[in-house]
C-alpha positions in Angstrom: -38.6 -18.1 -2.4 -37.5 -21.2 -3.5 -35.7 -23.7 -0.9 -32.8 -24.1 -3.1 -32.5 -20.3 -3.4 -32.7 -19.5 -0.3 -30.0 -22.2 0.8 -27.7 -20.6 -2.1 -28.5 -16.8 -0.7 -27.8 -18.0 2.8 -24.7 -19.8 1.3 -23.6 -16.7 -0.7 -23.8 -14.2 2.8 -22.4 -16.3 5.1 -18.8 -16.4 2.8 -19.0 -12.9 2.2 -19.4 -12.0 6.4 -16.6 -14.9 6.4 -14.8 -13.2 3.6 -15.0 -9.6 5.7 -13.8 -11.0 8.8 -10.9 -13.2 7.3 -9.6 -11.7 4.5 -10.1 -8.2 4.8 -7.2 -6.3 6.6 -8.6 -5.7 10.0 -7.8 -1.8 11.8 -5.5 -2.1 14.8 -4.0 1.9 15.5 -0.5 2.4 15.7 0.9 5.6 16.6 2.5 7.0 14.2 6.1 8.3 15.1 6.4 10.3 11.8 4.0 13.0 12.6 4.8 14.8 16.3 0.9 15.1 16.9 0.5 12.1 18.8 -1.3 11.0 15.3 -2.6 7.1 15.4 -3.7 5.3 12.0 -6.9 4.4 11.1 -8.9 4.4 7.7 -8.8 6.7 5.0 -10.5 6.1 2.3 -10.7 9.1 0.4 -6.3 8.6 -0.5 -5.7 9.6 -4.2 -2.4 7.3 -4.1 -0.9 5.3 -1.3 -4.4 3.5 -1.3 -2.8 0.2 -0.2 -2.7 1.6 3.4 -6.5 3.1 3.1 -7.7 0.2 5.6 -5.2 1.5 8.4 -3.0 4.5 7.5 -1.2 7.0 9.2 -0.9 9.8 6.2 -4.2 12.1 5.3 -5.3 13.0 1.8 -3.5 16.4 1.7 -0.4 14.8 2.2 0.0 12.0 0.0 -1.5 14.7 -2.7 1.1 17.6 -1.6 4.0 15.1 -1.5 2.7 13.2 -5.0 2.7 16.9 -6.8 6.3 17.3 -5.4 7.8 14.7 -7.3 9.7 14.8 -10.4 9.5 13.0 -13.4 11.6 10.2 -14.3 12.1 9.2 -17.9 11.9 5.7 -19.3 10.8 4.4 -15.2 9.5 0.8 -16.2 6.5 0.1 -14.5 8.1 -2.0 -11.9 10.4 1.3 -11.2 7.2 3.7 -10.8 5.9 0.6 -8.7 8.8 0.7 -5.7 9.2 4.2 -6.2 5.5 5.2 -5.4 5.6 2.5 -2.5 8.9 4.0 -1.2 7.4 7.7 -1.5 4.6 7.0 1.0 6.4 5.6 4.0 4.8 7.9 6.1 1.1 6.3 5.2 2.4 3.1 7.0 0.8 1.9 10.2 4.1 0.3 11.2 6.4 3.4 11.0 6.5 2.8 14.7 8.8 -0.3 14.0 11.6 1.7 11.7 10.6 5.2 11.8 12.7 6.8 14.9 15.5 9.4 15.2 13.6 11.5 12.7 15.0 8.9 10.1 13.5 6.4 8.2 14.7 2.9 8.7 14.9 1.9 4.9 15.8 -2.1 4.2 19.0 -2.4 1.8 17.2 -4.7 0.0 14.5 -2.6 -1.0 17.3 0.0 -1.5 19.0 -2.3 -4.1 15.8 -3.1 -5.5 14.9 0.8 -6.8 18.4 0.8 -8.4 18.1 -2.6 -10.1 14.6 -1.9 -11.3 15.4 2.1 -11.8 18.9 2.1 -12.8 18.1 2.9 -16.8 15.7 5.7 -15.7 16.5 9.4 -15.8 16.3 12.6 -14.1 17.2 15.9 -16.0 18.9 13.7 -18.3 21.0 11.9 -15.8 20.5 7.7 -15.6 19.8 6.8 -11.6 22.7 4.1 -12.3 25.1 6.9 -13.2 24.2 9.4 -10.5 24.3 7.0 -8.0 27.6 3.5 -6.8 24.6 1.8 -5.5 20.6 1.6 -4.0 22.3 2.1 -0.5 23.8 5.3 -2.4 20.8 6.0 -3.7 18.7 5.8 -0.4 21.3 7.9 1.5 20.9 10.6 -1.0 17.2 10.7 0.0 18.4 11.0 3.9 17.2 7.5 4.6 18.9 5.6 7.3 20.0 2.3 5.5 20.1 -1.2 7.4 19.8 -4.5 6.7 19.2 -5.1 10.6 15.2 -5.5 11.3 12.6 -4.1 11.8 13.3 -1.6 8.6 11.1 -0.3 5.6 10.5 -2.8 3.0 9.0 -3.6 -0.1 5.8 -5.5 -0.1 5.2 -6.6 -3.9 2.1 -7.9 -3.4 0.7 -4.3 -3.3 0.9 -4.0 -6.9 -1.1 -6.9 -7.9 -0.1 -10.6 -7.2 -1.7 -12.1 -4.0 -2.5 -9.4 -2.0 -5.9 -10.4 -0.1 -6.6 -6.4 0.9 -6.5 -4.8 -2.1 -10.0 -4.5 -3.7 -11.9 -6.1 -0.6 -14.2 -3.3 0.0 -15.0 -4.2 -4.1 -15.5 -8.0 -3.6 -17.6 -7.5 -0.7 -20.0 -4.9 -2.1 -20.0 -7.6 -5.6 -21.0 -10.5 -3.6 -23.8 -8.3 -1.6 -24.8 -7.5 -4.9 -25.0 -11.2 -6.1 -26.7 -12.0 -3.0 -29.5 -9.3 -4.2 -29.4 -10.9 -7.1 -30.4 -14.2 -6.1 -32.7 -12.9 -3.8 -34.6 -11.4 -6.4 -34.7 -14.2 -9.1 -35.9 -17.1 -6.5 -38.2 -14.5 -4.7 -40.3 -14.2 -8.2 
């Protein structure tokens, strides 16, 4: 292998290690207060939904599948509406639930409820628009048995999850790509 090729391969390898340490979310075990079995968050690489929690997760694939299959269809929902509702539905997967799930209730941020209402107000379920069925986002969330609060900590929407700045999203894929690049460079300069 030529010296230049070795330097490039070494640089890419060092960058890949740095990226894996600095950019990927590390796993920190937290108690999962939603569950009664003294469960702690851990990686779950096989989630069918709520995948943004896969590096550190309180739920299991079967639980996510069960919840997703019981969701009623919303007609006329925009992509943003589907995203915020999907995020709200995945609260039981969050490794931070110990902060806002207590007294057997999800303490959801009022601004998150208002965001759902704003984004999904025109979407309908069984012919009734969300905005017609509820007067506000607070009403919508309370009807879902959430405790709505503006006091922190509360469960809030993270807009980075659905594209736009999240470094964790696709981290494994990026590292796999870097590893492949190292192999290609190694192969090319070894000839």
